[in-house]
C-alpha positions as CSV (number, residue, x, y, z in Angstrom):
1,M,-10.1,-27.7,-11.2
2,S,-10.3,-25.6,-8.3
3,E,-11.9,-22.2,-8.3
4,V,-8.3,-20.5,-7.8
5,A,-6.8,-22.3,-10.6
6,S,-9.7,-21.9,-13.1
7,K,-10.1,-18.3,-12.3
8,A,-6.1,-17.6,-12.7
9,A,-6.5,-19.5,-16.0
10,F,-9.3,-17.5,-17.2
11,A,-7.0,-14.3,-16.2
12,K,-4.1,-15.9,-18.3
13,R,-6.3,-16.1,-21.2
14,A,-7.5,-12.7,-21.1
15,A,-4.0,-11.2,-20.4
16,G,-3.1,-11.7,-23.8
17,A,-5.8,-9.6,-25.5
18,L,-5.5,-7.2,-22.7
19,G,-2.0,-6.5,-23.7
20,R,-2.8,-5.3,-27.2
21,L,-5.4,-2.9,-26.1
22,T,-4.6,1.0,-27.0
23,T,-4.4,3.5,-24.1
24,G,-7.5,5.1,-25.2
25,Q,-9.3,1.9,-24.9
26,K,-8.0,1.2,-21.4
27,N,-9.0,4.8,-20.2
28,E,-12.4,4.5,-21.7
29,A,-12.9,1.4,-19.6
30,L,-11.7,3.0,-16.7
31,L,-14.2,5.9,-16.9
32,V,-17.0,3.3,-17.5
33,M,-16.0,1.7,-14.5
34,A,-15.9,4.7,-12.4
35,D,-19.3,5.6,-13.5
36,A,-20.8,2.1,-12.5
37,L,-19.4,2.4,-8.9
38,R,-21.2,5.7,-8.5
39,R,-24.5,4.3,-10.3
40,E,-24.3,1.4,-8.2
41,A,-23.3,2.7,-4.8
42,A,-26.4,2.0,-3.0
43,A,-26.1,-1.7,-3.7
44,I,-22.5,-1.7,-2.7
45,I,-23.1,-0.2,0.5
46,E,-25.9,-2.5,1.2
47,A,-23.4,-5.5,0.5
48,N,-20.8,-3.7,3.0
49,A,-23.5,-3.3,5.4
50,E,-23.4,-7.2,5.7
51,D,-19.7,-7.3,6.2
52,L,-19.9,-4.6,8.9
53,E,-22.5,-6.4,10.9
54,R,-20.5,-9.6,10.6
55,G,-17.7,-7.7,12.0
56,R,-19.3,-6.1,14.9
57,Q,-20.6,-9.4,16.0
58,S,-17.1,-11.1,15.8
59,G,-15.8,-8.3,18.2
60,T,-13.9,-6.5,15.2
61,P,-12.1,-3.4,16.8
62,Q,-13.6,-0.2,15.6
63,S,-10.2,0.9,14.0
64,M,-10.4,-2.1,11.7
65,L,-14.5,-1.5,11.1
66,D,-13.2,2.0,9.8
67,R,-11.1,0.5,7.2
68,L,-13.9,-2.0,6.0
69,S,-16.4,0.6,6.0
70,L,-18.0,2.1,2.7
71,D,-20.4,5.3,2.4
72,T,-21.2,7.2,-0.7
73,E,-18.6,9.8,0.0
74,R,-15.6,7.0,0.0
75,I,-17.2,5.3,-3.1
76,D,-17.3,8.5,-5.0
77,A,-13.5,9.0,-3.9
78,I,-12.7,5.4,-4.9
79,A,-14.3,6.2,-8.5
80,E,-12.4,9.3,-8.9
81,G,-9.3,7.5,-8.1
82,L,-10.1,5.4,-11.3
83,Q,-10.7,8.8,-13.0
84,Q,-7.3,9.8,-12.0
85,I,-5.6,6.6,-13.3
86,A,-7.4,7.1,-16.7
87,V,-5.7,10.6,-17.0
88,L,-2.1,9.3,-15.9
89,P,0.4,8.6,-18.6
90,D,0.7,4.9,-19.8
91,P,4.0,3.6,-19.1
92,V,3.4,0.2,-21.5
93,G,5.3,0.7,-24.6
94,D,7.5,3.6,-23.3
95,T,11.1,3.2,-24.7
96,L,13.6,3.3,-21.8
97,E,16.6,2.9,-23.8
98,S,17.7,3.1,-27.5
99,L,21.2,2.3,-28.7
100,E,23.0,1.2,-32.0
101,R,25.9,-1.2,-32.0
102,P,28.7,-1.2,-34.0
103,N,27.7,-4.1,-36.0
104,G,24.4,-2.2,-36.8
105,L,22.1,-3.8,-34.6
106,I,19.5,-1.3,-32.9
107,I,18.3,-2.2,-29.6
108,E,15.3,-0.8,-27.9
109,K,14.3,-1.5,-24.2
110,I,10.6,-1.0,-23.6
111,R,8.1,-1.2,-20.9
112,V,5.6,-4.1,-21.0
113,P,2.9,-5.5,-18.7
114,L,4.0,-8.0,-15.8
115,G,1.2,-10.2,-17.2
116,V,-1.1,-11.9,-14.7
117,I,-0.9,-10.3,-10.9
118,G,-2.1,-11.9,-7.9
119,I,-2.9,-9.5,-5.0
120,I,-3.8,-10.9,-1.6
121,Y,-5.2,-8.1,0.7
122,E,-7.4,-7.9,4.0
123,A,-10.2,-5.7,4.9
124,R,-10.2,-2.6,2.8
125,P,-12.6,-3.1,-0.2
126,N,-11.2,0.2,-1.8
127,V,-8.0,-2.0,-2.7
128,T,-10.3,-4.0,-5.0
129,V,-10.9,-1.0,-7.0
130,D,-7.6,0.4,-7.0
131,A,-5.8,-2.8,-7.7
132,A,-8.2,-3.5,-10.8
133,G,-7.6,0.2,-12.1
134,L,-4.0,0.0,-11.8
135,C,-3.3,-3.3,-13.5
136,L,-6.3,-2.8,-16.1
137,K,-4.5,0.6,-17.1
138,T,-1.0,-1.2,-17.3
139,G,-2.3,-4.1,-19.5
140,N,-2.2,-6.8,-16.8
141,A,-4.9,-9.0,-15.9
142,V,-5.4,-9.5,-12.2
143,V,-6.6,-12.2,-9.6
144,L,-7.8,-10.6,-6.4
145,R,-8.1,-12.5,-3.2
146,G,-9.6,-10.4,-0.3
147,G,-10.0,-11.0,3.4
148,S,-13.2,-12.8,4.3
149,A,-14.1,-9.7,6.7
150,A,-14.8,-7.8,3.0
151,L,-16.2,-10.6,1.0
152,S,-19.8,-9.3,0.5
153,S,-18.4,-5.9,-0.6
154,N,-15.6,-7.1,-2.9
155,R,-18.2,-9.8,-4.3
156,K,-20.5,-6.7,-5.2
157,I,-17.7,-4.4,-6.5
158,V,-16.5,-7.0,-8.7
159,E,-19.9,-7.8,-10.0
160,V,-20.6,-4.1,-10.6
161,L,-16.9,-3.8,-12.5
162,H,-17.6,-7.0,-14.6
163,A,-20.9,-5.7,-15.7
164,A,-19.1,-2.3,-16.8
165,L,-16.4,-4.1,-18.4
166,A,-18.7,-6.2,-20.8
167,G,-19.4,-2.9,-22.9
168,T,-15.7,-2.1,-23.1
169,N,-12.7,-3.5,-24.9
170,I,-11.2,-4.9,-21.8
171,P,-12.1,-8.6,-21.3
172,P,-14.2,-9.0,-18.1
173,N,-12.2,-12.3,-17.4
174,A,-8.9,-9.8,-16.9
175,L,-10.5,-9.2,-13.3
176,Q,-11.1,-12.1,-11.1
177,L,-12.0,-12.5,-7.4
178,I,-11.2,-15.5,-5.5
179,E,-14.3,-16.1,-3.0
180,D,-13.0,-19.1,-1.2
181,P,-12.6,-17.6,2.3
182,N,-10.2,-20.5,3.3
183,R,-6.8,-20.1,4.0
184,S,-6.1,-23.0,1.5
185,S,-7.2,-20.5,-1.4
186,V,-4.2,-18.4,-0.6
187,D,-2.1,-21.2,0.1
188,E,-2.8,-22.3,-3.6
189,M,-2.3,-19.0,-5.1
190,L,1.3,-18.9,-3.8
191,K,2.1,-21.9,-6.0
192,L,0.4,-21.0,-9.1
193,N,3.7,-20.8,-11.3
194,G,2.9,-20.6,-14.8
195,L,-0.7,-18.8,-14.3
196,L,0.6,-15.8,-11.9
197,D,3.6,-13.8,-12.8
198,V,3.9,-11.9,-9.5
199,I,2.1,-11.8,-6.1
200,I,1.6,-8.7,-4.1
201,P,0.4,-9.1,-0.3
202,R,-1.2,-6.1,1.4
203,G,-2.1,-6.4,4.8
204,G,-0.5,-7.0,8.2
205,S,2.8,-8.6,9.0
206,S,1.5,-12.2,9.4
207,L,0.1,-12.0,6.1
208,I,3.0,-10.7,4.4
209,Q,5.4,-13.0,6.0
210,N,3.1,-16.2,4.9
211,V,3.4,-15.0,1.4
212,V,7.0,-14.2,1.3
213,K,7.9,-17.3,2.9
214,N,5.9,-19.8,1.3
215,A,5.4,-18.4,-2.3
216,T,6.9,-20.1,-5.2
217,V,5.6,-17.4,-7.5
218,P,7.9,-14.2,-7.5
219,V,6.6,-11.8,-4.7
220,I,6.7,-8.0,-4.4
221,E,7.0,-7.4,-0.9
222,T,4.6,-4.3,0.7
223,G,5.6,-3.8,4.2
224,A,3.7,-3.6,7.6
225,G,4.2,-0.1,9.0
226,I,5.9,0.1,12.1
227,C,6.7,4.1,11.6
228,H,8.5,6.5,13.8
229,T,8.6,10.2,14.5
230,Y,11.5,11.5,16.0
231,L,11.2,14.9,17.7
232,D,14.7,16.3,17.6
233,A,16.1,19.0,20.4
234,S,15.2,21.8,17.9
235,A,12.0,20.8,16.9
236,V,9.5,23.7,16.8
237,P,6.8,22.6,19.6
238,A,3.7,23.4,17.6
239,M,5.0,21.8,14.5
240,A,6.0,18.7,16.4
241,E,2.5,18.3,18.2
242,S,0.6,19.0,14.8
243,I,2.8,16.3,12.9
244,S,2.7,13.9,15.7
245,L,-0.9,13.9,16.3
246,N,-1.7,13.7,12.5
247,A,0.6,10.9,12.1
248,K,-1.1,8.8,15.0
249,V,-4.8,10.1,15.0
250,Q,-5.8,11.1,11.6
251,R,-6.2,7.6,10.4
252,P,-4.6,5.1,12.9
253,S,-5.9,2.0,10.8
254,V,-3.4,2.2,8.0
255,C,0.2,1.3,7.5
256,N,1.7,4.9,7.3
257,S,0.4,5.9,10.6
258,M,2.8,6.4,13.4
259,E,3.3,3.7,16.3
260,T,6.3,4.9,18.2
261,L,7.1,8.5,19.0
262,L,10.9,9.2,19.8
263,V,11.7,12.3,21.7
264,H,14.9,14.1,22.4
265,R,15.5,14.2,26.2
266,S,15.7,18.3,25.9
267,F,12.8,18.6,24.1
268,A,11.0,16.0,26.3
269,A,11.8,17.9,29.4
270,E,9.9,21.1,28.2
271,H,7.0,19.8,26.1
272,L,6.4,16.1,26.3
273,T,4.0,16.4,29.4
274,A,1.6,18.9,27.1
275,L,2.0,16.5,24.1
276,G,0.9,13.9,26.3
277,E,-2.1,15.8,27.1
278,A,-2.9,16.3,23.6
279,F,-2.9,12.6,22.9
280,R,-5.0,12.0,25.8
281,S,-7.7,14.4,24.6
282,A,-7.4,12.6,21.2
283,K,-8.3,9.2,23.1
284,V,-4.8,7.7,22.4
285,E,-3.5,5.2,24.8
286,L,0.3,5.9,25.6
287,R,2.9,3.1,26.6
288,G,6.3,4.9,27.6
289,C,9.7,4.1,28.8
290,S,10.7,5.3,32.4
291,R,11.7,8.7,31.3
292,T,8.2,9.1,29.5
293,R,6.2,8.1,32.4
294,T,7.8,10.7,34.9
295,L,6.7,13.4,32.5
296,I,3.3,11.4,31.5
297,P,2.5,9.6,34.8
298,W,-0.6,7.9,33.4
299,A,1.1,6.4,30.4
300,L,1.5,2.4,30.8
301,P,4.7,0.9,30.7
302,V,6.1,0.0,27.6
303,T,7.6,-3.2,26.4
304,E,10.2,-4.7,23.8
305,E,7.1,-6.4,22.3
306,N,5.2,-2.9,22.1
307,F,7.9,-1.6,20.2
308,A,7.8,-4.4,17.6
309,T,4.0,-4.1,17.3
310,E,2.0,-2.4,14.5
311,Y,-1.1,-1.6,16.6
312,N,-3.6,0.2,13.6
313,D,-5.3,1.6,16.6
314,Y,-5.3,4.5,19.1
315,I,-2.4,3.1,21.0
316,L,1.2,5.0,20.9
317,N,4.6,4.3,22.3
318,I,6.7,6.9,23.4
319,K,10.6,6.7,24.0
320,V,12.8,9.4,25.3
321,V,16.4,9.1,23.7
322,D,19.5,10.8,24.3
323,G,19.9,12.1,20.8
324,I,19.9,11.3,17.1
325,D,22.2,8.4,17.4
326,E,19.8,6.6,20.0
327,A,16.7,7.4,17.6
328,L,18.6,6.1,14.5
329,E,19.4,2.8,16.4
330,H,16.1,2.3,17.5
331,I,14.5,2.7,14.2
332,A,16.9,0.5,12.6
333,R,16.0,-2.3,15.2
334,Y,12.3,-1.7,15.0
335,G,11.6,-0.2,11.5
336,T,9.8,-1.9,8.8
337,K,11.6,0.1,6.2
338,H,8.1,1.9,5.4
339,S,8.1,5.7,6.5
340,E,10.2,7.5,9.2
341,C,10.0,11.2,10.0
342,I,12.3,13.6,11.9
343,V,11.1,16.9,13.1
344,T,14.0,19.5,13.4
345,E,15.1,22.9,12.3
346,D,18.7,21.5,12.3
347,E,19.4,21.0,8.9
348,E,22.4,18.6,9.4
349,S,20.6,16.5,11.7
350,A,17.6,16.3,9.0
351,E,20.1,15.3,6.3
352,R,21.7,12.9,8.4
353,F,18.5,11.4,9.4
354,Q,17.3,11.1,5.6
355,D,20.4,9.7,4.5
356,E,20.8,7.2,7.3
357,V,17.2,5.6,7.6
358,D,16.7,2.9,5.7
359,A,13.3,3.3,4.4
360,A,11.1,3.5,1.6
361,A,10.0,7.2,2.7
362,V,12.0,9.4,4.9
363,Y,10.4,12.7,5.9
364,H,11.8,16.0,7.3
365,N,9.0,17.9,8.9
366,A,5.8,16.4,7.4
367,S,3.7,13.6,8.6
368,T,4.0,10.0,7.6
369,R,0.7,9.9,6.7
370,F,1.5,11.2,3.2
371,T,3.0,7.8,2.1
372,D,0.3,7.2,-0.4
373,G,0.1,6.7,-4.1
374,F,-2.9,9.4,-4.2
375,E,-0.6,12.0,-2.3
376,F,2.4,11.1,-4.4
377,G,0.5,12.0,-7.6
378,Y,-0.1,8.6,-8.5
379,G,-3.7,8.4,-8.6
380,A,-3.8,5.3,-6.6
381,E,-1.4,2.7,-5.6
382,I,-1.1,-1.1,-5.7
383,G,0.6,-1.1,-2.4
384,I,3.8,0.4,-0.5
385,S,7.0,-1.7,-1.3
386,T,9.2,-2.1,1.2
387,Q,11.8,-4.1,-0.5
388,K,14.5,-2.8,-2.6
389,L,14.4,-4.9,-5.9
390,H,12.2,-3.7,-9.0
391,A,9.8,-1.2,-6.8
392,R,10.2,0.7,-3.5
393,G,7.7,2.8,-1.9
394,P,4.1,3.8,-3.0
395,M,3.7,1.6,-6.1
396,G,2.0,3.3,-9.3
397,L,1.8,2.4,-12.8
398,P,5.3,2.3,-13.9
399,A,6.0,-0.4,-11.2
400,L,3.4,-2.9,-12.6
401,T,5.4,-3.2,-15.5
402,S,8.6,-5.2,-16.7
403,T,10.7,-4.6,-19.6
404,K,11.8,-6.4,-22.8
405,Y,14.4,-5.6,-25.5
406,K,13.5,-5.3,-29.2
407,I,16.3,-6.0,-31.5
408,Y,16.6,-4.8,-35.1
409,G,19.1,-6.1,-37.5
410,N,19.8,-6.5,-41.2
411,G,21.3,-10.0,-41.5
412,Q,23.7,-9.6,-38.8
413,I,25.3,-13.0,-37.3
414,R,27.6,-13.5,-34.4
415,S,31.2,-14.8,-35.5
């Protein structure tokens, strides 16, 4: 049996025991895991250094190295995420509906674990911990397949968590890491019907589309983030600059960062040149339409391909539009249904934008960088779903549950 199948089978066997644990037992294990991460931070950072060195030698962009990098502060934040998950309400066992039928049957709809969750992700080792914490809290076993760029980090993190779980009620086999870096291990996971109940991909567009198109296991699609900010005619200039810079520069390597800035022509005429200088000071490469380049001569020409690209880097497209209609059309064409923003003082325009944009998160006068499980109060997230079935937006604990019905009778039969 392959590594993928054998580890999925271990997780499957552990899932039954995991589903019977109390909330208190699960929370205690999460706190033990958090303590272990802090205690073993030096060893994790040492393993992470191996990944960073391989990345530098292979020419990995600095923005991607930032996603990969771990230090004491980041590990402490990851451990804090586990602590926050521990204090969140446990959705498992919640009664969602209860009704009594005319024949006396009592029907209850309750939340239950999904079972065994497979997660395929790229170069962010914090996902290893977030996924483990969220899945274990909801009574799910988890099979992780991280990217080869973070293999040393992920291996050490899971080693630390396994050792921590050995002293708790959660069976360590409920957490599995696939260490095979070959794409064949991903392909095998996609077909593990009967062992995996669902697969969640986290990463770039090519990874997500490969999973969506080739999996026979059910998939919760998380989205690539081609996110837009639209500066309407009535936008307050200082607010527009602050939100735009934050959405692009605060952490460009993540999926909720802005890739295209849409600017109303009247706002552009008065403020786009100064905004362009602010981006230049922030070391952002600008690519603009012809009207943009009239106002920002140093911007490079933008192409259709640019508008359809998730850069995850200090690169930004700018397009001057005639109004909200053109902005909405552009977002409908190029957006990935992730996060979109309008900056405006016109309440009617704001309401129309929020009603008409088809995305998981639609902002008025706030940065798209807030689309995040931590910022939404979920402690952490398993991903940001851009689909419409089961879950949408940042996926916290309830998104990792399914439902079942409990029916209570006293001898009823159907005639």
